N, C-alpha and C positions, 0 to 999 in steps of 0.2 A: 172706435177705440182710440184712446189717447194715453200717452205716457206722461205722468205728472209727478211733481214732487209732493209727497204726502206730508200731512201735519198730524199731530198727536190725536186730533179728533177722529182719525181713521183707525185708531188702535182696535176698537171692537170688531170692525170689519176685517182687519188684518188677522185677528185671532180666529175668526170664523173660517177664513180661507185656509189658515194654517191647520186648523182642526180637520178640515176636509182633506187636505193634501198630504199631511204627514202623520205617520203612525205615532210619533212622539213629538207633538208640536210644542213650540215655545208657548209659555203662558202669556196671558194678556199683560201681566205685570212685567214680564221679561221684555215683551215687545215694547211696552211703554218706556222701559229704561233705555231703549235704543233711539231716543230722541234727545238731541243736545248738540253741542258744537262739534263733536267728533263724528257725528253720524249724519247720513242723508238716507231717506227712504223714498223709494219710487214706486209708483203703482200704475198699472194699466187699468183704466176705467172706461166705462161706457155709461154715460149719465151718472146715476148714483151707484151703479154696480162696480165693485172691485173684482177684477178678474185675476189679479196676481200682484205680488209686491216683491221688492228686493230691498235689503238693508245693507248699506255700505258704512264701514267704520274706517276712519283714516287718521293716522298719526304720522305727521310729516310725510316722508316718501313711501311709507308702507300703508297700503290699503288692503282691507279684508272684506270680502263678500260674506257677510254674516249669515244671510239666508236669502234664498230666492224661492218663491212659493207661488204656484199657479193652481187655481181652482181646477179640480179634475175635469169639470165640464168644459174647460177652455184650454186644456193641454193639447199640444200638437197643432196649435193655431197661430204660432208666432209670438205668443205672449212672453214666454221665457226669453226668447231672443231679443225682443224689444226691451225687456227689463235689463238684460245683460249689457246691451249696447248703452243704455242710460248710465249704468254703473261704471262701465269702462270710461265713457266720456267724462263723467263727473270726477272720477279719480285722476284722469289726465289733467283736467282743468285745475285741480287742486294741487298739482305738482307731484303726484304719486309716480314712483319709478317701477313699482311692482304691485300687482293685484293678486292676493292670495285667497284660496278657498279650500274647503274640504267637502267631500261628497261621499255619500254611502257607496260602498263597493257595488251594491245591487242597483244603484242609480244609473243604469246604462244610458237612458235617454239624456239625462243631465250631463253625464260625462261626454257624450257625443256632442252636445251643444257647446260645452267648454272647449273641447278639442278643436271643433270647427272655428272657434274664436281665437285659437292660437295658444290656449293653455297647455302646459306640459305637466306631467306627473313628476312630483319631486319626492314623494315618500308615502308611507302608510302609517296610520295610527291603529294598532291592533285593538280590536274589540271596543272601539270608541262609541259606536252608536248602539242604543238599546233596540232590541227587537222583541217580538212576542215570545221568542224561544231562547233568548239570551242576548247576544250582541253580534255586531258585524264591524268590519274594518272601515275606517275612513281613508279615502284616497286624498292625499294632499296634492294640490295643483297650484301653479302660478303662471301669471302672464307678465312678461316684461313690457312696460309701457313706454 
């Protein structure tokens, strides 16, 4: 397994991973829109297989983790941690002072990963994420870099 910088050619694979991992995944078009000078996308790959990806958006000193997504068959194996480390390092290298994210309230494993990396909860967005029966809150978190 290697962590690499992804190019737009990986969008179809990213969309497949997102469809497996998220109940309401980003569309292929939305993922494709996350390539450009304000973005960096990282993937954990093994040969041609994409195990997970993360998308970083940065404007000056503010960086945002737009999505981190791990194929369910590879969750719990350090893929998410490797992606998060890549995002944090890239944000620091580009001069970010803070890394922001939002996570589903029900995303306990993701929240534990973020807390272990030093993220702190800064707020809640009520009813932000769609669910099969309505919506759930987003927990806002940030890491000072």
